[in-house]
DOROTI-894915 format. One record per residue (C-alpha): residue in one letter; x, y, z. Coordinates in steps of 0.02 Angstrom, whole numbers, padded with zeros to 5 digits, always signed. Last residue first. Layout:
<sites>
AXYZ ...
</sites>
This chain:
<sites>
X+03285-00220+01949 X+03348-00134+01791 X+03435+00029+01835 X+03433+00210+01782 X+03554+00354+01749 X+03518+00509+01645 X+03641+00621+01551 X+03567+00780+01478 X+03620+00868+01318 X+03584+01048+01268 X+03574+01125+01095 X+03656+01247+00975 X+03838+01222+01031 X+03823+01090+01167 X+03760+01152+01335 X+03782+01009+01459 X+03667+00933+01590 X+03716+00809+01725 X+03670+00653+01823 X+03482+00657+01800 X+03391+00521+01893 X+03292+00362+01858 X+03307+00246+02008 X+03201+00112+01925 X+03178+00055+01745 X+03012-00017+01688 X+02984+00061+01516 X+02875+00196+01595 X+03019+00242+01710 X+03138+00260+01562 X+03004+00359+01471 X+03002+00483+01615 X+03180+00533+01563 X+03097+00633+01419 X+03025+00768+01535 X+03145+00907+01485 X+03002+01009+01410 X+03079+01018+01235 X+03137+00838+01251 X+02962+00778+01296 X+02887+00868+01145 X+03020+00812+01020 X+02943+00653+00951 X+02764+00718+00961 X+02814+00880+00873 X+02867+00794+00713 X+03019+00697+00655 X+03113+00812+00535 X+03037+00981+00576 X+03040+00941+00762 X+03222+00888+00750 X+03265+01056+00672 X+03173+01146+00813 X+03259+01034+00941 X+03432+01072+00873 X+03397+01260+00874 X+03325+01262+01052 X+03492+01299+01136 X+03503+01461+01034 X+03463+01569+01185 X+03477+01480+01352 X+03389+01343+01450 X+03337+01224+01311 X+03260+01061+01374 X+03363+00908+01329 X+03439+00815+01183 X+03497+00642+01234 X+03611+00539+01344 X+03541+00382+01425 X+03643+00277+01546 X+03573+00104+01587 X+03642+00006+01735 X+03613-00180+01761 X+03536-00247+01921 X+03456-00389+01824 X+03548-00401+01659 X+03508-00282+01518 X+03443-00360+01355 X+03259-00343+01400 X+03280-00168+01473 X+03354-00106+01309 X+03208-00185+01217 X+03089-00098+01337 X+03183+00064+01302 X+03154+00047+01115 X+02970+00008+01136 X+02950+00155+01256 X+03032+00277+01135 X+02929+00198+00996 X+02764+00245+01082 X+02825+00421+01121 X+02875+00443+00937 X+03060+00424+00902 X+03187+00553+00838 X+03238+00615+01012 X+03264+00440+01081 X+03424+00363+01017 X+03546+00506+01049 X+03655+00393+01159 X+03586+00240+01249 X+03733+00171+01348 X+03706-00003+01421 X+03783-00091+01569 X+03795-00274+01623 X+03736-00338+01454 X+03659-00503+01397 X+03507-00510+01510 X+03391-00566+01370 X+03476-00613+01206 X+03540-00487+01080 X+03476-00426+00911 X+03388-00263+00960 X+03208-00238+00906 X+03135-00061+00925 X+03289+00020+00846 X+03251-00072+00684 X+03381-00093+00547 X+03539-00165+00622 X+03726-00130+00630 X+03865-00217+00725 X+04026-00168+00811 X+04135-00282+00919 X+04277-00244+01040 X+04365-00344+01177 X+04486-00428+01054 X+04562-00257+01015 X+04702-00267+00886 X+04734-00079+00860 X+04753-00097+00671 X+04598-00208+00656 X+04502-00091+00772 X+04539+00061+00663 X+04473-00025+00507 X+04323-00092+00604 X+04283+00085+00665 X+04280+00152+00488 X+04165+00009+00433 X+04046+00043+00580 X+04045+00230+00542 X+04006+00192+00360 X+03866+00072+00410 X+03773+00208+00505 X+03633+00117+00597 X+03721+00089+00762 X+03764-00049+00885 X+03929-00054+00978 X+03986-00198+01089 X+04119-00174+01222 X+04196-00312+01329 X+04298-00256+01481 X+04475-00313+01520 X+04554-00196+01391 X+04479-00036+01467 X+04556+00114+01378 X+04561+00033+01205 X+04386-00038+01226 X+04322+00133+01281 X+04387+00220+01124 X+04320+00081+01014 X+04152+00098+01102 X+04148+00282+01050 X+04197+00241+00871 X+04057+00115+00842 X+03936+00210+00955 X+03937+00369+00851 X+03748+00367+00831 X+03661+00250+00954 X+03689+00098+01065 X+03846+00068+01167 X+03832-00103+01250 X+03943-00156+01395 X+03999-00330+01447 X+04085-00329+01615 X+04234-00439+01657 X+04346-00299+01719 X+04246-00144+01769 X+04188+00004+01663 X+04145+00163+01762 X+03995+00213+01653 X+03961+00369+01757 X+04139+00433+01733 X+04137+00392+01547 X+03971+00485+01524 X+04031+00633+01628 X+04187+00643+01517 X+04090+00629+01354 X+03966+00772+01392 X+04083+00915+01348 X+04161+00826+01197 X+04059+00913+01059 X+04079+00824+00892 X+03939+00702+00934 X+03813+00843+00950 X+03842+00920+00779 X+03858+00748+00695 X+03695+00689+00772 X+03602+00840+00705 X+03682+00825+00532 X+03638+00641+00508 
</sites>
């Protein structure tokens, strides 16, 4: 989708995401959302002793990533696709850390919570969840992405992003220690990176 492509092409928020993720040997990490197939491939190449699993809807991105992965020979990498963001095909407590990137802005408040409860289900106890998504505009033109998103998905989906209150859905889904790590202007929008934990 155009919105995702615009935001995924901007590298400003990637470095803080990688720093916050801090992959360790033996961990199993999920990257969930647009661009995850290629993003997880990048991490798998940099951290060969950590397992990375990517889940996203775009089958072409998954196929492209598989081609690259086969050339790079990365046994610590896997990419899958699925149909319903509210039901994720992994067992409870499967992942040590989870990245939720650009998953929430298109969902209704009810589906945001359903999605995050699924994320919580598959995170191990004590596991870290990092959410990166469109955030409250703070300068001219930073509301363009949200206005387009509102036209596509409705005002209920974008309301919490427009006000910057969307991290509250992590708390409502049962995560603790929810806090903003950073904010980044990205072309015609703004991204925020939020950290939380499953107790």
